[in-house]
N, C-alpha and C positions, 0 to 999 in steps of 0.2 A: 504494500500500500504506500501511498505518498501523502503525508500529512504536513510536511514542511518543505519549502523550497526557497530559492534565492533569486531575486530579480534586482540585483544591484547595478546592472548596466542595461537599463530599459532601452536606451538608444541603440545599443548593439543588437539586442534581441529583435527590436522592430526593424532594424536594417536587414537582418537575416530573413525575416518574414516578408518584408517588402520585395527583396530580391527574388524570393521564391514565387511570390504572387504576381510580380510585375506591376506593382502599384506603390505609391508613396504613402507611407504610414508614419506620421510625425509623432514623437513622444508627447503625450498630453502634459500640460503645465502642472497638473496636480500629482503626477507620478514621481515619487521620491525613491531614492535607492532603498531597497528592502533586502536585508540579509537573512531575515527570519520570517518568511510569509507563513501565516497560520490561518486556521479556519476562522471565518468571519471577516478576514481582511478584504478590503475593496482594492481590486487590482486591475491593471489594463488587460483586456481580453479582445481578441480580433474576431469579429463575427460579421456576417452579412447583414446589410440593412441600408436603406437609403440609396439603393442602386449599386452597391458594391461593398467591399470589405472596409470596415471602419474599426477604430479602436474605441472600445466602450468600457466604462467603469462597471465592473460586476463584483458581487460579493462571493467569496469562496464558501461553498456550502450549499449545494443545490437543494432547493425545497421542492419536492415533487408536487404536482398539481393537487393530488389527493390529500396533501398535508396542509394546504394553505389556510384552511378554516380552523385548524387546531391552535390551541393556546400556545403549545410548545411543539412546533413542527420539527421534523427531522432535518438536520443539516448534513447532507451527504458529501463528504470530501471526495470520494472515489466511486467509480463504477467498474466492475469487473468486465473486461472486454468479452469474455466468453459468454456472458449472459446478458449483456447490455441491450441486445435487440429483443429480448424476451420479457424482461421484467417491466411491469407497468410504470415504475418510477423513472425508467430511462428510455424505453423504446421509442416514444415520440421524439425525444431529444436527439437520439442517434439517427433517426430517420430524417429529421428536418431542421435541427438546430445544432449543428456541429461547429465548434469554434476552436481557435488556436490560443493557447495560454502561453504567452512569452515567458521564457525562463533562461537562467544562466547555469542552474544546477539544482540538485535536490539532496535531501538528507535522509539517511536511514540509521537505525541504532542496532548495535549488536552487544549482547551480554558478554562481558569479559572481566574476569577477576572480581566478580561481585558488583560491577557497575555496568551501566549501559553506555557504551562508547559510541558517540555519533561519528558518522562518516559522510563526507561531502562527495557526491558523484557529479562529475562534469564530463562534457565531451573533451576529447583531446584538443590541445591548443586553445582551451577555454572557448570553443566555438559555441555561439548562442543557438538556441533551438526553441521549439514550442512543444508543449504537451498537447496531446489530443484531448479535447474537452467537449462537453455538451452543456447547454445552458437552458434555463427556464425564464420566461418573460416575467415582467413585474406584475404585481397584483395588489392594487390599493397601496398600503404602506410598505409592502414587500418589494425590494429592488430586484433587478436581474441577478440571478445566481448561477453559479457554474460548478461543475465537478470535473475531475481529471480521471481519464481511463487508466486502468492498470492491466498488466499482462504478466505472463510467466517471466521469470528472471533469466537473463543470459548468465553465462558462467561466472562472470565477475560479480554481478549483483547478487547471485545466489549465495555467495560467501557471507553475506550480511542478512539477507531477507529472502522470503519465498515469493515476493511479488516485486514488480518495478513499474514505474509509470510508462505509458506509451510515449516515446520520444519521437518527434517528427522533425525531419530536416529536408532541405532541398525540395524536390518535386513532390514529396509526400505531403507537404503542407497544403499545396493547392488541391491535391486529390482529396484531402480530408475536409477542408473548409467547404461547407455547402448546406443547402436546404432541400436536397432531393435524396431519396433513399439510395443506399449503396447495395450492391449485390453482396451475397454472403461471401463470395470469393474476394471481392474488393475489400470488404471490411476485414476479413481475415488477414489479408496481406498488409493492410495499413497498421494493424494493432500488434503485429509480430514484434518481439523484442529487438531493440537496436543491436547491431553487431558488436561483439565484445571488443573488436579492434578499434572501435570508435569511442569507447567509454573508459574513464579512469576514475579512481577514487583515492581519498586520503583521509586519515583520521583528523578530526578537528576538536577544538575545545568543547568541554561540556557546558560552556556558557550558552551555547545554542539550544541546549535542552530545555531551558526555561523559556516558555513561549512569550514572556514579557520582554526578554532581552533582544536587543537590536544593535546593528552596527558591525563594522569590520571585524570586531573581536569574535564574531560567530565563525569566521574563517581561520582564526588563529590556530597554531599547532595545539595538540592536546595538552592538558595540564600535566598528565603523566603519560609516558609512552605506552601504548597498548601492548599487551603480551604477545599478540600475534603480529606478523609482519604486515607492512603496508599492502593494501590490496590493489595491485596494479600488475597487469599482465605484460608490461613492458612492450 
C-alpha cells in the first residue's frame, strides 16, 4: 500500500507529465514543497476537464459515492488494481475518472530491530513520475478526492512491503489519463509493477514516520543505520 509520498519538486513532476501528454501544465501558486504527503492532504492532481488535462486541487482520501451521506465517510488512500474494476467504491472511477498524481517518491516501512524503519523509493536519477489514480467529484461541502492504485511489488519493493503503488512514466501517463473505459488487457498492462531496473530505495530518518513532520529532514539519513543493507539492486 502507499500511505505517504513526497512531492517536493512539483515543477519537475509536472514537467514530466507535460512532456508525456504534450501539453503545458504550470505548477499552481498554492502548491508548496511537500516531503511528507499524508491522507487528507490537498495536492495537485492532473485530471481531464474543461476540454483537456488540467491541474486541480484534490484531497487525498477518496470518498466513495455511497459514503457521502455518512457522518464519518471512509477515506480510501488506495485501491487494489486487481479488483478496482469490480468493487462499487472504485469501478466508476477507473472507468471514467482516471487521473495522474504527480510525485517524486514514496515511503514504505519495514520492521527491523524492534522498530519500523522507513525507506524512500524513487526512480533512478530522481526522475519524476505520476501515480495512477482515480478521483471522485465534489458533493456539497465535500471536495474532489482521489486515491492511488497499488499493484504487486517488483523484486526491490518486495524486500520492504507486499504491495507498491502503480508508477507511470512516459507514454503510460497518456494511456492512463482519461474518461473512457479501458479494456481488461489495457488496464492490466498499465497497472503492472514498474521494472526493478528503474527503481531505487534508501533508508531515511524516522522523522518521516510522524505524519505531522514536514521538510527536508524527512529525506535525511536514518538516525541509526538499519541492520540490513541498503536496498538497491545497483
